[in-house]
C-alpha positions as CSV (number, residue, x, y, z in Angstrom):
1,X,97.0,58.6,40.1
2,X,96.2,56.8,37.6
3,X,93.0,57.9,35.6
4,X,89.8,55.6,34.8
5,X,89.4,54.6,31.6
6,X,85.4,55.0,29.7
7,X,84.9,51.4,28.3
8,X,82.1,51.0,25.3
9,X,79.3,49.1,25.8
10,X,76.0,49.5,23.5
11,X,74.1,47.2,26.3
12,X,74.6,50.0,29.1
13,X,72.6,52.7,29.4
14,X,74.6,55.7,28.6
15,X,76.5,53.7,25.7
16,X,79.4,53.8,28.3
17,X,80.8,52.6,31.9
18,X,84.0,53.7,33.5
19,X,86.4,51.5,34.9
20,X,87.4,51.1,37.7
21,X,84.5,53.4,38.7
22,X,85.8,57.0,39.9
23,X,83.6,59.1,41.2
24,X,85.8,62.0,40.8
25,X,85.6,62.3,36.7
26,X,81.6,61.2,37.4
27,X,81.3,64.2,38.5
28,X,83.8,67.0,37.4
29,X,84.3,65.8,33.7
30,X,86.9,63.1,31.9
31,X,89.6,66.1,33.2
32,X,89.1,65.1,36.8
33,X,92.4,63.2,38.3
34,X,91.1,58.9,39.3
35,X,91.5,58.7,43.2
36,X,90.6,55.1,43.0
37,X,93.6,53.2,44.1
38,X,95.1,51.2,41.7
39,X,93.2,53.1,38.8
40,X,94.7,51.5,34.8
41,X,97.4,53.3,33.5
42,X,96.7,56.2,31.2
43,X,97.5,55.8,27.3
44,X,101.0,58.0,27.4
45,X,102.2,55.4,30.8
46,X,101.2,52.1,28.6
47,X,103.5,53.8,25.8
48,X,106.3,55.2,27.7
49,X,106.0,51.8,29.6
50,X,106.2,49.3,26.0
51,X,108.8,51.7,24.4
52,X,111.1,51.6,27.7
53,X,111.3,47.9,26.4
54,X,111.2,47.9,23.3
55,X,115.0,50.1,23.9
56,X,115.8,47.8,25.9
57,X,115.6,45.2,23.5
58,X,117.2,46.9,20.4
59,X,120.1,47.5,23.1
60,X,120.3,44.3,23.3
61,X,120.7,43.4,19.5
62,X,122.7,45.7,19.3
63,X,125.2,45.0,21.8
64,X,125.0,41.2,20.5
65,X,125.7,42.5,16.5
66,X,128.2,44.5,17.5
67,X,130.2,41.0,19.2
68,X,129.9,39.2,15.8
69,X,131.8,41.3,14.0
């Protein structure tokens, strides 16, 4: 399951709030799985998605350069 994340905001009590607000993480701590449906991506998932896009773009550029030689 996707994990929720803490968002820091000095205007809320405690200075942070959990998005999307998963009670499992509030009660069991940051190591707990988020049980929210459609929760946020983990940092690792977001980086993997971006890396996949960059690698695909690199392959396209390399193929284009090979066609010019």
